[in-house]
TILOSE-947200 format. One record per residue: x, y, z of N, C-alpha, C in turn; residue in three letters. Coordinates in steps of 0.1 Angstrom, whole numbers, plus 5000, padded with zeros to 4 digits. Example, Ala and Ser with C-alpha at 12.3 -4.5 7.8 and 13.67 -1.06 7.14 Angstrom:
<recs>
513249435078512349555078513249675078ALA 512849785071513749895071512950005079SER 
</recs>
This chain:
<recs>
711521250516710721160524709321190524MET 708521100521707021120521706421130535THR 705621230537705021250550703721170551GLN 703521110563702321030565701121130566THR 700021100559698821180560698221160573ARG 697621270579696921270591695521330589LYS 694621290597693221340596693021450607THR 692621570602692521680611691121680617SER 690921780626689621800632688621840621ILE 687421780621686421810611686021960611MET 686022020600685522160598684322150589HIS 683222210594682022220585682222320575ILE 682222280562682622370551681422450546ASP 680222420548679122490543679122640549THR 678822740541678822870545677422930542GLN 676522920552675222970550675123120552PRO 674023180549673823320552673923340567ASN 675023420571675223440585674223520592PRO 673323590584672323680590670923620590PHE 670823490589669523430589668823450602SER 667523450602666723490614666523370623ASN 667523330630667423220639667423270653ARG 666323260660666323320674666623210684THR 666523080682666822980692665923000704GLY 666622990716665923010728666023150734ALA 666823230727667123360733666723480723GLY 667223590726666823720719667823730707LEU 667223750695668023770684668323920683PHE 669623960682669924100681670124140667LEU 669224230662669224260648670324360644THR 671024330633672024420628671424550622LEU 672124660625671624780619672224800605ALA 673524750604674124760591675024630588THR 675124600576676024480572676924530561VAL 678224520563679224580554680424490553ALA 680224360551681424270549681724260534LEU 682624340529683024330516684524330515THR 685124280505686624270504687224410504LEU 686524510499687124640499687124710512GLY 686424670522686424730535687524680544ASN 688324770550689324720560688624670572PRO 687424710575686724670587685224690585ALA 684424610592683024620591682424640605ALA 681824750608681324780621679724760621ALA 679224690630677824660631677324680645GLN 676124750645675624790658674624690664THR 674724650676673824560683673224630695LEU 672124570700671524620712672424580724ALA 672824680733673724650744672924580755PRO 673624540766672924480777673524350783GLY 674624300776675224180782676324220792LEU 677024120797678124150806679124240799THR 679924310807680924400802682124330796SER 682924400788684124330782683924320767GLY 684724230761684624200747684924060744ALA 684224010733684423870728685023880714VAL 686023790711686623790698686423650693PHE 686123640679686023510673687023500661THR 687523380659688423350648687523300636ALA 687223380626686323350616687023280604ASP 687223150605688123080597687623090582GLU 686323080579685923080565685923210559TYR 685923320567686023450561687323520562GLY 688323450568689723500570689623640577SER 688723640588688523760595688523730610THR 688623840618688423830632687223930636ILE 686323880644685223960648685424000663SER 685124130666685124180680683724220684GLN 683224160694681924200700682224280712ILE 681924410712682024500724680724480731ASP 680824420743679624390751679024510758LEU 679724610760679224730766678424820757SER 679024840745678424930735677424850726SER 677624720725676824640716677224650701GLY 678524680699679024690685679924570681THR 679724520669680524410664681324470652VAL 682624450653683524500643684324370637THR 684324360624685024250618686124300609THR 687324250611688524300604689224180597VAL 690024210586690824100580691824050589PRO 692123920588693023850597694423820591ALA 694523830578695723790570695923640569THR 695223560578695223420578693823370578ILE 693623240577692423180580692523130594GLU 692023210604692323180618691423070623PRO 692122970629691322860635691122890650HIS 692122940657691922970671692423110674ASN 692023160686692323290690692523300705ILE 693323390710693523400725693923540729GLN 693323590739693723720745694823700755ILE 695823790756696923770766696323810780SER 697023760790696423780804696223930807PRO 697124020802696924160806696124240795ASP 695624170786694724230776695424310765GLY 696724310765697424390755697624330742SER 697524200740697724130728696524040725LEU 696124030712695223930707696023840698LEU 696123710700696823620692695923530684LEU 696123520671695323440662696323340655ALA 695823220653696723120646696023050635VAL 696723020624696122950613697022950601GLY 696422920589697222920577696923040569LEU 697923090561697623190551696623140541PRO 695723220536694523170528694923090516PRO 696123120509696523040498696922900502ASP 697622890513698022760518696822680523LEU 695922750529694722680535693922620523ALA 693722700512693022650501693722530495GLU 695022530494695822420488695622300496GLU 695622320510695522200519694122130517SER 693122220515691822160513691722090500THR 692322150489692222090476692921960475ASP 694121940482694921830479694821720489GLN 693921730499693821620509692421620514SER 692021500519690721490525690821520540SER 689821580545689721610559690621710564GLY 691321780556692221890560693621850562GLY 693921720562695321670564696121690552GLY 697521690553698321720542699121600539MET 699421580526700221470521701321520512ALA 702621490517703721520509704021670507GLY 703521760515703821900514703821960528MET 704722070529704822140542703822250542ASP 703022260553702022370554702422450567VAL 703322550565703722630577702622730579LEU 702322750592701322840596701922960603GLY 701023050608701423170614700623200627GLU 701323270636700623340646700623490643VAL 699423550643699223690640698823770652VAL 699623870655699323950668698624080664LEU 697624110672696824240671696824310684PHE 696624440684696324520695694824510697ASP 694224440707692724430708692024560710PRO 692724660713692024790715692024880702HIS 692724830692692824900679692824800668HIS 691824720667691724610658691824660643MET 691224780641691124820627692524870622THR 693524880630694824920626695624800619SER 695024680621695624560615696724500624GLY 697324390619698324320627699524400631PRO 700024370643701224430647702424340645VAL 702224220643703324120640702723990634ALA 703623930626703223790621704423700623ARG 704223590629705323500633705023360627ILE 706023310619705923180613706123070624ALA 705222970624705322860633705522720626VAL 704922620631705022480625704022450615GLY 703822320612703022280602701622260607MET 700622320600699222310603698922340618HIS 699222470622699022500636697522510639PRO 697122480652695722470655695322560666ALA 696022560678695722650689696822720694HIS 696522840701697622920707697122960721VAL 698022960730697823020744699023090748ILE 698923160759700123230765700423180779THR 701523220785701823190799701123300807ASP 701223280820700423370829701023520828LEU 702223530825702823660825702723730811ALA 702223650801702023700788703323730781GLY 704423660785705723670779706023570768LYS 705323450769705523350759704223300754ARG 704223260741703023190736703423050732ALA 702422960732702622820728701622780718PHE 702122720707701222690695701322540692VAL 700222470691700222330687700322320672THR 701322240667701522220653701022080650ASN 699822060644699221930643700021840634ALA 700521890623701221800613702621750617GLU 703321830625704621780629704721740643ASP 703621730650703521670664704421750673ASP 704321880673705121970682704322080687THR 705022150697704522270703705622380701LEU 705222480694706222600692706122690704SER 707222730709707322830720707822960714VAL 707023070716707323200711707623300722ILE 708723370721709023480729708323600724ASP 707323650732706523760727707223900727LEU 708323910733709124030733709924040720THR 710723930717711423930704710623890692SER 709423830696708523770685709223670676ARG 709823580683710523470676710223340683MET 710223230675710123100681711523060687VAL 711423030700712723000707712922850711THR 711822770709711922630713710822550706ALA 711022420704710022330699710022210708THR 708822170712708622060722707821950715VAL 708321830716707621710710706321680718ALA 705221640711704021610718703621470713THR 702321430715701721310709701421330695GLY 700621240689700321240675699121330672ASP 699321430664698321530660697821620671TYR 698721700677698221790688697321890683PRO 696221920691695222020686695022120698HIS 693922100706693622190717694622190728GLY 694722300735695622310747695122410756GLU 695522390769695222490779696322490789ARG 696622610795697622630806696922600819LEU 697622530828697122500842697022640849SER 696022640859695822770866697122820873PRO 698022730877699222780884700322810874ASP 700122780861701022820850702222720848GLY 702222610856703322520855703322420844HIS 702122390840701922280830700922320819GLU 701122260807700222280796699722140793ILE 698422120792697722000787697422010772MET 697821920764697621920750696821790746VAL 695721810739694921700734695521650720ALA 695921520720696621460708695521380701ASN 695021430690693821370683694121220679VAL 695221190673695421060668696020960677GLN 696721000688697220910697696320880709SER 695220950710694220930720694820960734GLY 695721060735696321100747696321250750THR 696621280762696921420766698321430770VAL 699121520763700521540767700521650779SER 701321620789701621720799702921780797VAL 702921910794704221980791704522070802ILE 705822050807706322140818706722270812ASP 706222380817706522510810707822570813THR 708522510823709922560826710922470819GLU 710822340820711722240813711422240798MET 710222280794709822270780710022130774LEU 709422040781709421900776708121830781GLN 707721720774706621640778707021560790GLU 706321570801706721500814705721380816VAL 704621380809703721270810702821260798ALA 702321140795701321120785700121040790SER 698921090790697821030797696820980787ILE 696620840786695520790777694220840781PRO 693320890772692020940776690920880767VAL 691220820756690120780747690320820733GLY 689320800724689520830710689320970707ILE 690121020698690021160692689821270702THR 690721280712690621400721690921530713PRO 690121630715690221750707690621870715VAL 690021890727690422010735690321970750GLN 691022050758691022030772690522150779VAL 690122140792689722250800689922220815GLY 690722300822691022280836689822340844PHE 689622270856688822340866689622450873THR 689022550878689822660884690822630894PRO 690622520902691622480912692722400906ASP 692622360893693622290886693722140890GLY 692722090897692721950901692221850890SER 691321900881690821820871690921880857LEU 691021800847691021840833689921770826VAL 689021840819688021780811688421780796TYR 688321660789688821650776687721600767VAL 687421680756686421640747686921520738SER 686121420737686421300729685421300717LEU 685921370706685021400695684221280690ARG 684921170686684221060680683520960689ASP 683720980702683020900712681820970718ALA 681621090714680521170720680521180735ASN 681821190740682021190754683021300758GLN 683121330771684121410777684821320788VAL 686121320787686921240797687321340808ALA 687421280820687721360832689121300837VAL 690121390838691421340842691821410856VAL 692321320865692821370877694221420874ASP 694521550876695821600872696921550880VAL 696721540894697821500902698121350900LYS 697121270899697321120897697721090883ALA 697521180873697821160859697021040853ARG 695721040856694920930851693520970849LYS 692820890840691420910837690620860848LEU 689620940853688820900864687320890861VAL 686920940849685520930846685320970831ALA 684220920825683820970812682321020813THR 682021120806680621170806680121180792VAL 678921120790678221120777677721260775ASP 678021320763677521450760676821450746VAL 676721560739676121570726677021510715GLY 676721530702677421470691678721550688ARG 679821480687681121540683681421670691ASN 681621650704682021760712683421820708PRO 683521950709684822010705685422090717ILE 685022210720685722290730684922270743GLN 685722290754685122280768685722390776VAL 684922440786685322550794684622550807PHE 685322570819684722560832684422710836ALA 683322720845683022840851684022880862THR 684123010865685123050875684922990889PRO 683622960892683422900905683622750906ASP 683922690894684222550894683022460894GLY 681822510893680622430894680322350881ARG 680522420870680022370857681222370847PHE 681022270837681922270825680922270813VAL 681122370804680322380792681022320780TYR 680322230773680822160762680022190749VAL 680722240739680122270726680122140717ALA 678922110713678721990705678522030690ASN 679522000682679522050668678721960659GLN 678721830662678121740652679021710640GLY 678421650630679221620618678921710607THR 679621700596679421790584678021760578GLU 677621630578676321600572675221630581ALA 675421620594674421630604674921710616ASP 675021840615675621920626674721920638PRO 675421930650674721950662674622090665ASP 673722130675673522270678673222290693ASN 674022210701673822220715675022230723THR 674822280736675922280746675522190757VAL 676322100761676122020773676722080785SER 676022090796676422150809676722040819VAL 678022020822678421910831678521970845ILE 677921910855678021950869679321880874GLU 680321960878681621900882681421810895VAL 680621850904680421770916680021620914ALA 679221610903678621470900679121410887THR 679821490879680121450865679021400857ASN 677921470859676721440851676221560843LYS 675621540832675021650824673721690830VAL 673721820835672521870842671721960833MET 672221990821671422070811671922050797ALA 671122060787671522060773670822180767THR 671622280762671122410758671222420742ILE 670122440735670122470721670922600718PRO 671822600709672522720705672322740690THR 673422730683673422740668674022620662GLY 673922610649674422490642675922490642ARG 676522370645678022360645678622430656GLY 678022420668678622480680680022430682ALA 681022520684682422480684683222540695HIS 683322670696684222730706683422770719GLY 684022770730683422810743684322890751VAL 683823000757684523080767683523130777VAL 684023160789683123210800683623350804VAL 682723440807683123570811683723560825SER 684623660828685423650841684423650853ARG 683323720852682423720864681523600865ASP 681723510855681023380855679523390852GLY 679023500847677623510845677123460831THR 678123470821677723450807678723350800THR 678223260793679023170784678823210770VAL 679823220762679823250748680223130740PHE 679423100729679622980721679623030706VAL 680722990699680723020685680022910677SER 679222950667678422850659678922860645ASN 679622760640680322770627679322790615ILE 678322700615677322710603676522830603LEU 676122880615675223000615675923130616ASP 677323120617678123240617677623340628ALA 677423280640676923350651677623320664THR 677423400674677823360688676623360697VAL 676423250704675323240714675823290727SER 675023370734675323410748674423340757ALA 674923260766674123180776674223240790ILE 673023260796673023310809673123190819ASP 674223190827674523080836673423060846VAL 672823160851671823150861670523070856ALA 670123100844668923030839669222920829THR 670522910825670922810815670122820802GLN 670022940797669322970785670123070776THR 669823060763670423160754669723290755VAL 670423400758669823530759670123620748ILE 671123580739671423670727672023580717ALA 671823610704672423550693673023660684THR 674323660683675123770677675723730664ILE 675423790653676123760640677523800640PRO 678423720635679823760634680323720620VAL 681623700618682123670605681823520601GLY 682223480589681923340584682823240591LYS 682123130596682823010601683623040614GLY 682923100624683623130637684023000644PRO 685322980647685822860654686222900668ASN 687522940670688022980683687323100688GLY 687323120701686723230708687423270720ILE 687523390724688223440736687523560742THR 687723580754687023690762688023790768TYR 687823920766688624020772687824090783LEU 688124080795687424150806687324300804PRO 
</recs>
């Protein structure tokens, strides 16, 4: 049976010099050493310290690596990922780092045989790779096969289960992290991509790129309990901390949709930058940060800051080219944005809404996560 081709999220394929001297609006942190070679199991790079405490991890899709930024010591370490990781997530207790993507050989084949990353007439099974985030240089602790063309991974509040969106087969894989096996598969909308867990842990919101909907998945029943129309090409979702609202990036509309979670309906749309991808709210619920990636031919390099009280953009912050992933530190002081084309992470000070550091990482950083 021939499979229908689907169009995936746009990935900017250009791989520029990741250490170009782009200062933007903030402080460029100069690398002391650069050692990204195939022969090295890890590359450690020293940065000037001074940001909020904790660590930031990026999924370096073009380099098949994961980068770890230690914010206390100012050290960046880049290790092989065994996959081309698209997204990455730390577990709630900080004991596991989960990365999801395709093995490099399959990822190359998918790029060669189809336009836009979609697959035609072939199965592309992906993997979730587990790491100990405190011992990244030791390599993966487990590899788990999931569905076709996986995009994002999250865990439940207890860190006992992981959930993976499988874009090509319109499903969500449920993984038991103790046995490290897929224990259930949940149907979603057409081409599921980004996902987030509700603050109470009861529901998962999944952005379905091709059906223009958000699936609401009950985490106990493990089934879709609602499908909410939101607009064209929804890519990722982000809850406000109280769980009352979900913000959904609408890539091709250059907008973010606002969904009332209890009412299960669209209540507003907000114009943002070009081709918005990931969204993330601050812990106090005041702001939602939106990374504007732009197109392959004309990448954007901004983050739109939406004020939740008014659903208006109150600031637009220049970052790096191909702004994609967003995460906020637990103390709410700093926002971290992965920039695909510049192979950097921008650190934004929430108090001043300016970039205070630009940190080189591996090639093509997409997903990003924060470990307190």
